[in-house]
PAZAPA-4460 file (N, C-alpha, C; in steps of 0.05 Angstrom, whole numbers, plus 32768, in hexadecimal, padded with zeros to 4 digits):
% residues 192
    n_x    n_y    n_z   ca_x   ca_y   ca_z    c_x    c_y    c_z   seq   type   mol
   845B   8BFB   87B9   846E   8C10   87B2   8479   8C0E   8796     1      X     A
   847F   8C22   8787   8487   8C1F   876A   849F   8C30   876A     2      X     A
   84B6   8C28   875C   84CC   8C3A   8759   84CA   8C4B   8742     3      X     A
   84CA   8C65   8743   84C7   8C78   872E   84E2   8C85   872A     4      X     A
   84E8   8C87   8710   8500   8C94   8708   84FB   8CB1   8700     5      X     A
   8507   8CC6   870C   8501   8CE1   8706   851A   8CF0   86FD     6      X     A
   8519   8D04   86EC   8532   8D0E   86E5   852E   8D2D   86F2     7      X     A
   8547   8D37   86FB   8549   8D50   8705   8563   8D5D   86FC     8      X     A
   8565   8D77   8701   8581   8D82   86FA   858A   8D95   870E     9      X     A
   85A4   8D97   8710   85B5   8DA3   8722   85BE   8DC0   8716    10      X     A
   85B7   8DD8   8726   85C0   8DF0   871B   85CA   8E02   8730    11      X     A
   85E3   8E09   872C   85F3   8E18   8742   85F8   8E34   8735    12      X     A
   85F6   8E4A   8746   85FB   8E64   873D   8602   8E75   8755    13      X     A
   8611   8E8F   874C   8618   8EA0   8761   860B   8EB9   875D    14      X     A
   8603   8ECB   876E   85F8   8EE4   876C   860A   8EFC   8776    15      X     A
   8614   8F0C   8765   8626   8F21   876B   861A   8F3C   8766    16      X     A
   861E   8F4E   8779   8616   8F6A   8776   861A   8F7C   878C    17      X     A
   861A   8F93   878A   861E   8FA7   879E   860C   8FA5   87B4    18      X     A
   8613   8FAE   87D0   8601   8FAF   87E6   85E9   8FC2   87DE    19      X     A
   85D2   8FB7   87E4   85B9   8FC9   87DE   85AC   8FC0   87C3    20      X     A
   85B9   8FAD   87B3   85AD   8FAC   879C   8597   8F96   879C    21      X     A
   8594   8F85   87B0   857F   8F75   87B5   8586   8F56   87B4    22      X     A
   859E   8F51   87B5   85A8   8F34   87B5   8599   8F24   87CC    23      X     A
   859A   8F2A   87E3   8591   8F1B   87FA   8575   8F1A   87FA    24      X     A
   8569   8F32   87F2   8548   8F33   87EF   8540   8F20   87DD    25      X     A
   854E   8F1F   87C6   8546   8F0C   87B1   8549   8EF0   87BC    26      X     A
   855E   8EEA   87C8   8562   8ECD   87D1   854D   8EC6   87E5    27      X     A
   8545   8ED8   87F7   8531   8ED2   880D   8515   8ECE   87FF    28      X     A
   8510   8EE1   87E9   84F8   8EDE   87DC   84F5   8EC2   87CF    29      X     A
   850A   8EBB   87C4   850A   8E9F   87B4   8506   8E89   87C8    30      X     A
   8513   8E8A   87E0   8514   8E71   87F3   84F8   8E76   8805    31      X     A
   84F5   8E8B   8810   84DE   8E8F   8825   84C4   8E9C   881B    32      X     A
   84C5   8EA1   87FD   84AB   8EB1   87F5   84A6   8EC8   8804    33      X     A
   84BB   8ED9   880E   84B7   8EEF   881F   84C7   8F03   8818    34      X     A
   84BF   8F1F   8817   84CC   8F36   8810   84D9   8F3F   882D    35      X     A
   84F1   8F48   882E   84FC   8F54   8846   8504   8F71   8840    36      X     A
   8501   8F81   8852   8509   8F9F   884E   8526   8F9F   8857    37      X     A
   852A   8F95   886D   8548   8F99   887C   8555   8F7D   887C    38      X     A
   8571   8F7F   887D   857F   8F68   887F   859C   8F70   8884    39      X     A
   85AC   8F60   888D   85C8   8F63   8891   85D6   8F61   887A    40      X     A
   85E4   8F74   886B   85F3   8F71   8850   860C   8F61   8854    41      X     A
   8614   8F5D   886B   862D   8F49   8873   8627   8F2D   8872    42      X     A
   860D   8F27   8872   860A   8F0A   8871   860B   8EFD   8859    43      X     A
   861A   8EE8   8854   861B   8ED9   883A   8611   8EBB   8840    44      X     A
   8602   8EB3   882E   85F8   8E98   8833   85F2   8E8A   8817    45      X     A
   85F0   8E6E   881A   85EA   8E61   8802   85CF   8E52   8809    46      X     A
   85C2   8E4E   87F3   85A7   8E44   87F3   85A1   8E2E   87E1    47      X     A
   858B   8E1B   87E6   8585   8E07   87D2   8566   8E0A   87D0    48      X     A
   855F   8E04   87B6   8540   8E06   87B2   853B   8DF2   879C    49      X     A
   8524   8DE5   879E   851C   8DD1   878A   8508   8DE2   877D    50      X     A
   8509   8DE3   8761   84F7   8DEE   8751   84EE   8DDE   8737    51      X     A
   84D3   8DE3   872D   84CA   8DD5   8718   84CC   8DEA   8701    52      X     A
   84DA   8DE4   86EC   84DB   8DF4   86D4   84D5   8DE3   86BD    53      X     A
   84C3   8DE9   86AC   84B7   8DDB   8697   84B3   8DC1   869A    54      X     A
   84A5   8DBB   86B1   849E   8DA0   86B9   84B4   8D8D   86C2    55      X     A
   84D0   8D9A   86C5   84E4   8D8A   86D0   84EE   8D94   86E7    56      X     A
   84F8   8D84   86FC   8501   8D8B   8714   851E   8D96   8713    57      X     A
   8524   8DAE   871D   853D   8DB5   8721   8546   8DB9   873C    58      X     A
   855C   8DB6   8744   8568   8DBF   8762   857C   8DD4   875C    59      X     A
   8575   8DEB   8768   8586   8E00   8766   8597   8E05   8781    60      X     A
   85B0   8E0D   877C   85C1   8E12   8793   85CE   8E2D   878D    61      X     A
   85CB   8E41   879C   85D6   8E5A   8797   85E2   8E67   87AC    62      X     A
   85F8   8E79   87A8   8605   8E89   87BC   85FD   8EA8   87BB    63      X     A
   85F5   8EB1   87D1   85ED   8ECE   87D2   8605   8EDA   87E0    64      X     A
   8618   8EE8   87D2   8630   8EF1   87DB   862C   8F09   87ED    65      X     A
   863F   8F10   87FC   863F   8F29   880A   8658   8F37   8801    66      X     A
   8665   8F2C   87EE   8680   8F38   87E7   867C   8F53   87D5    67      X     A
   868A   8F65   87DD   8689   8F82   87D1   86A4   8F84   87BE    68      X     A
   869F   8F92   87AA   86B5   8F97   879B   86CC   8FA4   87A9    69      X     A
   86E8   8F99   87A5   86FD   8FA6   87B0   8703   8F93   87C8    70      X     A
   86F0   8F82   87D3   86F5   8F75   87EB   8700   8F58   87E2    71      X     A
   870D   8F49   87F3   8714   8F30   87EB   86FF   8F1A   87F6    72      X     A
   86F7   8F0A   87E3   86E4   8EF4   87E6   86EC   8EDA   87DE    73      X     A
   86E4   8EC7   87ED   86EB   8EAC   87E8   86D3   8E9B   87DF    74      X     A
   86D0   8E99   87C6   86B9   8E8A   87B9   86BF   8E78   87A4    75      X     A
   86DB   8E71   87A5   86E4   8E5F   8790   86D6   8E44   878F    76      X     A
   86CD   8E38   87A3   86BB   8E1F   87A2   86A2   8E26   8793    77      X     A
   8691   8E3B   8798   867B   8E40   878A   8680   8E48   876C    78      X     A
   8694   8E59   8766   869D   8E5E   874D   86A3   8E47   873A    79      X     A
   86B2   8E33   8747   86BB   8E1F   8739   86A3   8E0E   8730    80      X     A
   868D   8E0C   873C   8677   8DFB   8732   865F   8E08   872B    81      X     A
   865F   8E23   8728   8645   8E31   8722   8649   8E32   8704    82      X     A
   8630   8E35   86F7   862D   8E35   86DD   8622   8E52   86D3    83      X     A
   8616   8E63   86E7   860C   8E7A   86E1   8613   8E8E   86F7    84      X     A
   861C   8EA9   86EF   8621   8EBE   8700   860A   8ED2   86FC    85      X     A
   85F9   8ED6   8710   85E7   8EEC   8711   85F3   8F07   871B    86      X     A
   85F3   8F1A   870A   85FE   8F34   8711   85E4   8F46   8716    87      X     A
   85E3   8F50   872D   85CC   8F61   8737   85D3   8F7F   873F    88      X     A
   85BE   8F8F   8733   85C4   8FAA   873D   85A8   8FB5   8741    89      X     A
   85A6   8FCD   8750   858C   8FDA   8753   858A   8FEF   873E    90      X     A
   8571   8FF3   8731   856B   9003   871D   856C   9021   8729    91      X     A
   856A   9023   8742   8565   903E   874E   8581   9044   875E    92      X     A
   8597   9036   8756   85B0   903A   8762   85C7   9038   874C    93      X     A
   85D0   9051   8746   85E1   9053   872D   85FA   9045   8736    94      X     A
   8603   9048   874D   8620   903C   8755   861C   901D   8752    95      X     A
   8607   9012   875C   8604   8FF4   8759   8606   8FE9   873C    96      X     A
   85FD   8FF9   872B   8600   8FF0   870F   861B   8FF7   8705    97      X     A
   8627   900D   870B   8643   9012   8702   8656   8FFD   870D    98      X     A
   8651   8FEF   8723   8665   8FDC   872E   865E   8FC1   8721    99      X     A
   864A   8FBD   8711   8646   8FA4   8706   8660   8F99   86F4   100      X     A
   866A   8FA9   86E7   8681   8FA3   86D5   869A   8F97   86E7   101      X     A
   869B   8FA5   86FF   86B0   8F9A   8712   86A9   8F7E   871C   102      X     A
   868F   8F7A   8723   8687   8F5F   8728   868B   8F49   8715   103      X     A
   8687   8F52   86F9   8689   8F40   86E4   86A5   8F3B   86E1   104      X     A
   86BB   8F4A   86E4   86D7   8F46   86E1   86DF   8F36   86F7   105      X     A
   86D5   8F39   870F   86DB   8F2C   8727   86D3   8F0D   8723   106      X     A
   86BC   8F07   8717   86B1   8EEE   8710   86C2   8EE1   86FC   107      X     A
   86CD   8EEE   86E9   86DC   8EE4   86D1   86F6   8EDB   86E0   108      X     A
   8701   8EEB   86F1   871A   8EE2   86FF   871A   8ECB   870D   109      X     A
   8700   8EC9   871D   86FC   8EB1   872F   86F8   8E97   8721   110      X     A
   86EA   8E9D   8707   86E5   8E85   86FA   86FE   8E79   86EB   111      X     A
   8710   8E89   86E9   872B   8E7C   86DF   872A   8E74   86C2   112      X     A
   871B   8E7F   86B1   8716   8E7A   8695   86FE   8E65   8691   113      X     A
   86F2   8E5C   86A2   86DC   8E4B   869F   86C2   8E5A   8695   114      X     A
   86B6   8E4F   8685   86A1   8E5D   8675   8684   8E57   8686   115      X     A
   8679   8E6F   868C   865E   8E6E   8699   864E   8E82   868B   116      X     A
   8631   8E83   8691   8620   8E94   868A   861F   8EAE   869E   117      X     A
   8617   8EC6   8691   8612   8ED8   86A4   85F6   8EE3   869F   118      X     A
   85E9   8EEB   86B4   85CC   8EF3   86B4   85CE   8F11   86C3   119      X     A
   85C6   8F24   86B3   85C5   8F3F   86C1   85A9   8F46   86CA   120      X     A
   85A6   8F4D   86E3   858B   8F53   86EE   858B   8F6E   86FB   121      X     A
   8578   8F7F   86F2   8572   8F9B   86FE   855A   8F93   8710   122      X     A
   855F   8F9A   8729   854C   8F98   873F   853D   8FB4   8746   123      X     A
   8529   8FB2   8755   851C   8FC9   8760   850A   8FD8   874C   124      X     A
   84FE   8FC8   8738   84EB   8FDA   8722   84D3   8FE3   8732   125      X     A
   84CF   8FDC   8749   84B7   8FE9   8758   84BF   9005   875F   126      X     A
   84D8   900C   875C   84E2   9029   8762   84E6   9037   8748   127      X     A
   84D8   9031   8734   84DA   903C   8717   84DF   905A   8719   128      X     A
   84CF   906B   8729   84D3   9085   872B   84EC   9092   8734   129      X     A
   84FD   907E   8743   8517   9084   8749   852B   907A   873B   130      X     A
   8524   9070   8720   8539   9062   870F   854F   9073   8708   131      X     A
   856A   9069   8709   8580   9076   8703   8590   906A   86ED   132      X     A
   8586   9051   86E6   8592   903E   86CF   857E   903A   86BD   133      X     A
   8580   9044   86A6   856F   9042   868F   856E   9023   8684   134      X     A
   8558   9017   867E   8557   8FFE   8676   856A   8FF7   865F   135      X     A
   856B   900B   864A   857B   9009   8633   8598   9005   863A   136      X     A
   85A2   9014   864E   85BC   9016   8658   85C5   8FFA   8661   137      X     A
   85B2   8FEF   8671   85B7   8FD6   8680   85B7   8FC0   8668   138      X     A
   85A7   8FC2   8656   85A8   8FAD   863E   85C1   8FB0   8630   139      X     A
   85CD   8FC8   862D   85E6   8FCB   8622   85FC   8FBF   862F   140      X     A
   85FC   8FC2   8649   8610   8FB4   865F   860F   8F97   865B   141      X     A
   85F7   8F8C   8658   85F2   8F70   8659   85FE   8F66   8640   142      X     A
   85FA   8F75   8628   8608   8F6B   8610   8624   8F6C   8610   143      X     A
   8630   8F82   861C   864A   8F83   8620   865C   8F6C   8632   144      X     A
   864A   8F64   8645   8651   8F50   8655   864E   8F34   864C   145      X     A
   8640   8F34   8635   8635   8F1B   8627   8625   8F09   8639   146      X     A
   8615   8F19   8649   8600   8F0B   865C   85EA   8EFF   864A   147      X     A
   85E0   8EE9   8652   85CD   8ED9   863E   85B0   8EE8   8641   148      X     A
   85B0   8EFA   8656   8593   8F07   8658   8594   8F1C   866D   149      X     A
   8585   8F32   8667   8581   8F45   867B   8566   8F48   8685   150      X     A
   8560   8F48   869D   8544   8F47   86AA   8541   8F5D   86BF   151      X     A
   8529   8F6A   86BE   8523   8F7C   86D4   850E   8F72   86E7   152      X     A
   8514   8F72   8702   84FF   8F68   8714   84FF   8F78   872D   153      X     A
   84E9   8F73   873C   84E8   8F7D   875A   84E6   8F64   8769   154      X     A
   84F6   8F64   8781   84F4   8F4E   8794   84DA   8F4E   87A5   155      X     A
   84C9   8F65   87A1   84B2   8F66   87B1   849D   8F50   87A9   156      X     A
   849F   8F45   8792   848B   8F31   8788   849A   8F18   8782   157      X     A
   8489   8F03   877F   8494   8EE8   8777   849C   8EE8   875C   158      X     A
   8498   8EFC   874B   849E   8EFC   872F   84BF   8EF6   872C   159      X     A
   84CC   8EFA   8743   84EB   8EF4   8740   84EF   8ED6   873C   160      X     A
   84DB   8EC6   8741   84DF   8EA9   8738   84E8   8EA4   871C   161      X     A
   84DF   8EB7   870A   84E5   8EB5   86EE   8502   8EB4   86EA   162      X     A
   8512   8EC2   86FB   852F   8EC2   86FA   853C   8EA6   86FC   163      X     A
   852F   8E96   8712   8537   8E7B   8713   8531   8E68   86FC   164      X     A
   851C   8E6E   86F0   8513   8E5E   86D8   8525   8E65   86BE   165      X     A
   852D   8E7E   86BD   8540   8E86   86A9   855C   8E79   86AE   166      X     A
   8566   8E77   86C5   857D   8E6C   86C9   857F   8E4D   86C1   167      X     A
   856A   8E42   86CC   8565   8E23   86CA   8564   8E1D   86AC   168      X     A
   8555   8E30   869C   8555   8E28   867E   856C   8E2D   8672   169      X     A
   857C   8E3F   8679   8593   8E47   866C   85AA   8E30   8672   170      X     A
   85AA   8E27   868A   85BA   8E14   8693   85B5   8DF6   8683   171      X     A
   859C   8DF2   8685   8592   8DDB   8674   859A   8DDA   8657   172      X     A
   859D   8DEF   864B   859F   8DF2   862D   85BF   8DF0   862A   173      X     A
   85CC   8DFE   863A   85EA   8DFF   8638   85F9   8DE6   8643   174      X     A
   85EE   8DDC   8658   85FE   8DC5   8665   85EE   8DAD   866B   175      X     A
   85E2   8DA2   8653   85D0   8D8C   8658   85DC   8D74   8664   176      X     A
   85F4   8D71   865F   8604   8D58   866A   8608   8D59   8687   177      X     A
   860B   8D6D   8694   860E   8D70   86B0   85F8   8D77   86C3   178      X     A
   85E2   8D80   86B0   85CC   8D86   86C3   85B7   8D71   86C5   179      X     A
   85B8   8D5A   86BC   85A5   8D47   86BC   85AC   8D34   86CF   180      X     A
   859C   8D2A   86E1   85A1   8D19   86F7   8587   8D07   86F8   181      X     A
   8589   8CED   8700   8571   8CDD   8703   8571   8CD1   8721   182      X     A
   855B   8CCC   872C   855A   8CBC   8744   853F   8CAC   8743   183      X     A
   8541   8C98   8753   8529   8C84   8756   851F   8C89   8773   184      X     A
   8505   8C8B   8775   84FB   8C8A   878D   84DF   8C7C   878E   185      X     A
   84D7   8C75   87A6   84C1   8C65   87AA   84A6   8C76   87A9   186      X     A
   8495   8C70   8798   8478   8C7E   879F   8465   8C6C   87AB   187      X     A
   8459   8C76   87BF   8448   8C65   87CF   842B   8C66   87C6   188      X     A
   841E   8C4F   87C0   8405   8C50   87B5   83F3   8C4A   87CF   189      X     A
   83DE   8C5A   87CE   83C6   8C58   87E3   83B1   8C4B   87D6   190      X     A
   83A5   8C35   87DF   838C   8C2A   87D3   8378   8C2D   87E9   191      X     A
   8361   8C3C   87E1   834D   8C42   87F4   8334   8C32   87EA   192      X     A
***
């Protein structure tokens, strides 16, 4: 057995958005590689996932919130350690887009002045024929909120994995001192 030193990174983020924007569907697609049509919007859960990004291992921990604008939510523990806030809306639901600014200001208040990155995601591009939010308008909002990126996805495919890669790359670039960890583990050699 040989001790091998490996480097990995820790990444924590929160997902915020209106009911029906696809937050839970996104989380389940990431964790279980499965698309769900129906879910209970009152369920809130945290998840962990190991991911390889650019040849380096990352451990993601994220909270899929059930918090709705105007309700009281207690996520201070997650907000205090998260480095990214993912703001999600459905491109076929104007109300979900209009509420993004409220979720942004809620986040800013919860963060208490701590600096984090915001990622704006428009979901349900598989419903393009029902689009209510033009891409250009979403890009303008992303710029206003100083989001580091705007992405459009559908949770029906594994292409949503790119969101995780974008978050990890952004956190590694902005917070290199806190995202690097190392551990030693034993590799077993089998001689045949």
